[in-house]
C-alpha positions in Angstrom: 12.7 17.4 -20.5 12.1 13.7 -20.7 13.7 10.9 -18.7 15.7 8.5 -20.6 14.8 4.9 -20.5 11.1 5.2 -19.8 9.6 7.5 -22.3 7.8 5.6 -25.1 6.7 8.3 -27.5 3.4 10.2 -27.8 1.1 7.1 -27.9 -0.9 7.3 -24.7 -0.6 4.4 -22.3 -4.0 3.1 -21.2 -3.6 1.1 -18.0 -5.0 -2.5 -17.8 -6.1 -3.7 -14.3 -5.1 -7.3 -15.1 -1.6 -6.6 -16.5 0.9 -4.3 -14.9 2.6 -2.2 -17.6 6.3 -1.6 -17.8 7.7 1.6 -16.2 7.0 4.8 -18.0 7.2 8.5 -17.4 5.2 11.2 -19.2 5.9 14.9 -18.7 3.1 17.3 -19.6 3.3 21.0 -19.8 0.3 23.0 -18.6 -1.5 19.9 -17.4 -4.7 20.4 -15.4 -5.2 18.3 -12.3 -8.8 17.8 -11.3 -9.7 16.6 -7.8 -12.5 14.4 -6.6 -15.9 15.9 -5.7 -18.3 14.5 -3.1 -20.2 11.6 -4.5 -17.8 10.8 -7.3 -14.3 9.3 -7.6 -13.7 11.0 -11.0 -10.3 12.8 -10.8 -7.0 12.9 -12.7 -5.1 14.9 -15.2 -6.2 16.7 -18.4 -3.7 17.7 -21.1 -3.5 21.3 -22.3 -6.1 20.3 -25.0 -8.6 19.3 -22.3 -8.3 15.5 -23.1 -7.8 13.1 -20.1 -4.4 11.5 -19.7 -5.1 7.8 -19.2 -1.8 7.0 -17.4 -3.0 9.3 -14.6 -5.8 7.0 -13.7 -5.3 5.4 -10.3 -6.1 1.7 -9.8 -8.6 1.2 -7.0 -9.7 -2.1 -5.5 -11.9 -4.4 -7.5 -10.3 -3.7 -10.8 -11.7 -0.2 -10.9 -9.8 2.9 -12.0 -10.6 6.5 -11.0 -13.0 7.7 -13.8 -11.6 10.5 -16.0 -12.7 13.9 -14.9 -14.6 16.5 -16.9 -12.9 19.8 -17.8 -13.4 22.4 -15.0 -16.2 24.9 -15.6 -14.1 27.8 -14.5 -10.4 28.8 -15.1 -8.2 26.6 -12.9 -5.8 27.8 -10.3 -2.2 27.9 -11.4 0.8 26.2 -9.9 4.3 27.2 -11.1 7.2 24.8 -11.2 7.7 21.1 -11.8 5.7 18.7 -9.8 5.3 14.9 -9.6 1.8 13.4 -9.7 1.6 10.7 -7.1 -2.1 9.5 -7.3 -4.9 9.3 -4.8 -4.5 9.7 -1.0 -7.0 8.2 1.4 -7.0 7.5 5.1 -7.0 3.7 4.9 -3.4 2.6 5.4 -3.4 -0.3 2.9 -5.1 1.8 0.2 -2.7 4.7 0.8 0.3 2.4 0.2 -1.2 1.0 -3.0 -2.6 4.2 -4.4 -0.5 7.1 -3.2 3.1 5.7 -3.2 3.4 3.5 -6.3 4.5 6.3 -8.6 7.3 7.6 -6.4 9.8 5.2 -8.0 10.2 7.8 -10.7 12.1 10.1 -8.3 15.2 8.0 -8.9 14.9 8.3 -12.7 14.3 11.9 -13.4 16.7 14.3 -15.1 15.6 17.1 -12.7 14.3 17.1 -9.2 10.7 18.2 -9.0 9.5 21.0 -6.7 7.2 18.6 -4.8 4.6 15.9 -5.0 0.9 16.3 -5.8 -1.8 14.1 -4.3 -5.6 14.0 -5.0 -7.4 13.6 -1.7 -10.2 11.0 -1.5 -13.4 13.0 -1.4 -14.9 13.6 2.0 -11.7 12.7 3.9 -9.3 14.9 5.8 -6.1 13.5 4.3 -4.1 16.5 5.5 -4.8 15.4 9.1 -3.9 11.8 8.4 -0.6 13.0 6.9 0.2 15.1 9.9 -0.7 12.4 12.4 0.5 9.2 10.8 1.5 9.0 7.2 3.8 12.0 6.9 7.0 10.1 7.8 6.2 7.5 5.2 5.8 10.2 2.5 9.0 11.9 3.7 10.9 8.7 3.3 9.5 7.7 0.0 9.2 11.3 -1.3 12.9 12.0 -0.5 11.9 15.0 1.6 9.9 16.8 -1.1 6.9 18.7 0.1 3.5 17.1 -0.5 0.7 19.2 -1.7 -3.0 18.2 -1.8 -4.8 19.3 -4.9 -8.3 20.3 -3.7 -9.3 22.5 -6.6 -8.7 22.3 -10.4 -5.1 23.4 -10.9 -3.0 24.0 -14.0 0.5 22.8 -13.3 3.3 24.4 -15.2 5.1 21.1 -15.7 3.7 17.8 -14.4 5.6 14.6 -14.2 3.3 11.6 -14.5 4.9 8.2 -13.8 3.1 5.0 -14.4 1.7 3.2 -11.3 4.5 0.9 -10.3 2.3 -1.5 -8.3 -1.3 -1.5 -6.9 -4.2 -3.7 -6.1 -4.8 -7.4 -7.1 -2.9 -8.2 -10.3 -0.5 -5.3 -9.8 0.8 -6.1 -6.3 4.0 -7.7 -7.5 5.3 -4.4 -8.8 7.6 -3.4 -11.6 11.4 -3.9 -11.1 11.9 -0.2 -10.7 9.2 0.1 -8.0 10.4 -2.9 -6.1 14.0 -1.6 -6.0 12.8 1.9 -5.0 10.6 0.8 -2.1 13.2 -1.5 -0.6 16.1 1.0 -1.1 14.4 4.0 0.4 12.6 2.3 3.3 15.8 0.6 4.3 17.0 3.9 5.6 15.3 2.9 8.8 17.6 0.7 10.9 16.3 -2.8 12.0 15.1 -2.7 15.6 13.0 -5.4 17.3 12.6 -9.1 18.2 13.3 -12.0 15.8 9.8 -13.5 16.1 6.8 -11.2 15.5 3.1 -11.9 15.6 1.4 -9.0 13.8 -2.1 -8.8 15.5 -5.4 -7.2 14.4 -7.1 -7.6 17.8 -7.1 -4.0 18.8 -8.6 -2.6 15.6 -11.8 -0.8 16.4 -14.0 -2.4 13.7 -14.9 -6.0 14.8 -15.2 -6.9 11.1 -11.5 -6.2 10.6 -10.5 -8.5 13.4 -9.7 -12.2 13.3 -11.5 -14.8 15.4 -9.8 -16.4 18.4 -7.0 -13.8 18.2 -6.7 -13.2 22.0 -6.1 -16.9 22.5 -3.7 -17.1 19.5 -1.7 -14.2 21.0 -1.5 -15.9 24.4 -0.3 -19.2 22.9 2.2 -17.6 20.6 3.6 -15.3 23.3 4.4 -18.5 25.3 6.2 -19.8 22.2 8.5 -16.8 22.1 6.7 -14.4 19.8 6.4 -10.7 20.5 2.9 -9.5 19.9 2.9 -6.5 17.7 -0.1 -4.1 17.1 1.0 -2.0 14.1 -1.6 0.8 14.7 0.0 1.5 18.1 3.4 2.3 16.5 4.6 4.9 14.1 5.5 4.0 10.5 9.2 4.1 11.2 8.8 1.9 14.2 6.8 -0.6 12.1 9.5 -0.6 9.4 12.2 -1.1 12.0 10.4 -4.1 13.6 9.7 -5.7 10.2 13.3 -5.3 9.2 14.6 -6.9 12.4 12.2 -9.9 12.4 13.3 -13.3 11.0 9.7 -14.7 11.5 6.7 -12.6 10.6 3.3 -14.2 11.3 -0.2 -12.9 11.4 -3.6 -12.5 9.7 -3.6 -11.1 6.2 -4.2 -7.4 6.0 -2.5 -4.0 5.5 0.5 -4.8 7.6 1.5 -7.3 4.9 1.5 -4.6 2.3 4.2 -2.8 4.2 6.3 -5.7 5.5 7.3 -7.1 2.0 9.0 -3.8 1.2 11.5 -4.2 4.1 11.5 -7.9 5.2 14.8 -9.6 5.4 15.3 -11.9 2.4 15.9 -14.9 4.7 12.8 -14.2 6.9 9.9 -16.6 7.1 6.5 -15.1 6.5 3.3 -16.8 7.5 -0.2 -15.6 6.7 -3.4 -16.8 8.6 -6.2 -16.3 6.2 -9.0 -14.3 7.9 -11.4 -13.9 5.0 -12.9 -15.9 2.2 -11.9 -13.4 -0.6 -9.2 -15.6 -2.1 -8.2 -13.0 -4.8 -7.3 -10.5 -2.1 -5.1 -13.1 -0.3 -3.5 -14.2 -3.5 -2.6 -10.6 -4.3 -0.9 -10.2 -0.9 1.0 -13.4 -1.6 2.2 -12.1 -4.9 3.3 -8.9 -3.3 5.4 -10.7 -0.7 7.0 -12.9 -3.3 7.6 -10.0 -5.7 9.0 -7.4 -3.3 10.7 -9.7 -0.7 11.5 -12.7 -2.8 9.8 -14.9 -0.1 7.2 -17.5 -0.8 4.9 -17.2 2.2 3.3 -20.0 4.2 -0.5 -19.9 4.7 -3.2 -21.5 6.7 -6.9 -21.3 5.9 -8.0 -22.8 9.2 -9.9 -19.6 10.3 -11.0 -18.3 6.9 -14.7 -19.2 7.2 -15.1 -18.2 10.9 -16.9 -14.9 11.7 -14.7 -12.6 13.7 -17.2 -12.3 16.6 -18.0 -16.0 16.8 -15.1 -17.0 19.0 -15.6 -17.4 22.8 -13.0 -15.5 24.8 -10.4 -17.4 26.8 -11.5 -20.9 26.0 -9.7 -23.7 27.8 -7.4 -25.9 25.7 -9.8 -28.8 26.1 -12.7 -26.8 24.8 -11.0 -25.3 21.8 -13.1 -25.2 18.7 -12.0 -27.4 15.7 -10.8 -24.5 13.6 -8.4 -23.4 16.4 -7.1 -27.0 16.8 -6.5 -27.0 13.0 -4.6 -23.7 13.1 -2.4 -25.0 15.9 -1.7 -28.1 13.9 -1.0 -26.1 10.8 1.5 -23.8 12.7 3.3 -26.8 14.1 3.5 -28.5 10.7 4.8 -25.3 9.1 7.5 -25.0 11.7 6.2 -21.7 13.2 5.9 -23.1 16.7 
């Protein structure tokens, strides 16, 4: 059975990291899913003839795709039923959003509901624990309650539904129309709940390299200006979605939170990004995602982009503020955020 409107014949679609392809669904009988092994990111799907299926490659960061796997050396396990291939699951929240959820759009375009969703775990990571602790509610929302199964050994699937990746890293962040509509529709099942002005902080992240300079001072200043300080990692995924849906001003350093927020932000919200790193292509990709999914052109400031996260002195007095923090405050005032 093939889904009308997306099937494009038997010619294999080879994904291109610089150009997001139109939506497409392939359905393969007796497909063999091959997981990652330690030391390699090769994984994916083989057809019944043993040839790799290019559309099952997952776009990773840096314009890299998962390499095609070799055929398994032993007979694969067998899985009966009809299953949807979702991509690669890993513990990093932003990567999970961009690698494990972008094929789920197809669930609204199938002639028959699949028995569940198949994910390839990133090698060396306990993705099952991450799903239990944190990401399970997200997959439940986007997977429409279907069970999620991790493929940890070569497995022949009776019928495998392989959608194209509807969005992803860098040049793919804006998404296809089908993926944009899907994410906004299904995540909007969470009711808005939270303050109107939200500062999304990275200060409590464990790795100092992931933090932003001067953030403690920025939090104090913005709290005095009426912002609620929001640390996403301290909240469940549904709580994050509820807060982002309720906010009419979303401000914070670029990062994973701004991969989730565009899926649910109010169309009339204002979004401001404080650039925290010098990798301009990464920031540009987040800006494209916000515009593509939320229809919002974000405001940005590069005042802190070249400052190391651990270079800021804590609790500096206003008179002793470094030039970059003065510049940021001027940018925020000029942008109408304070």
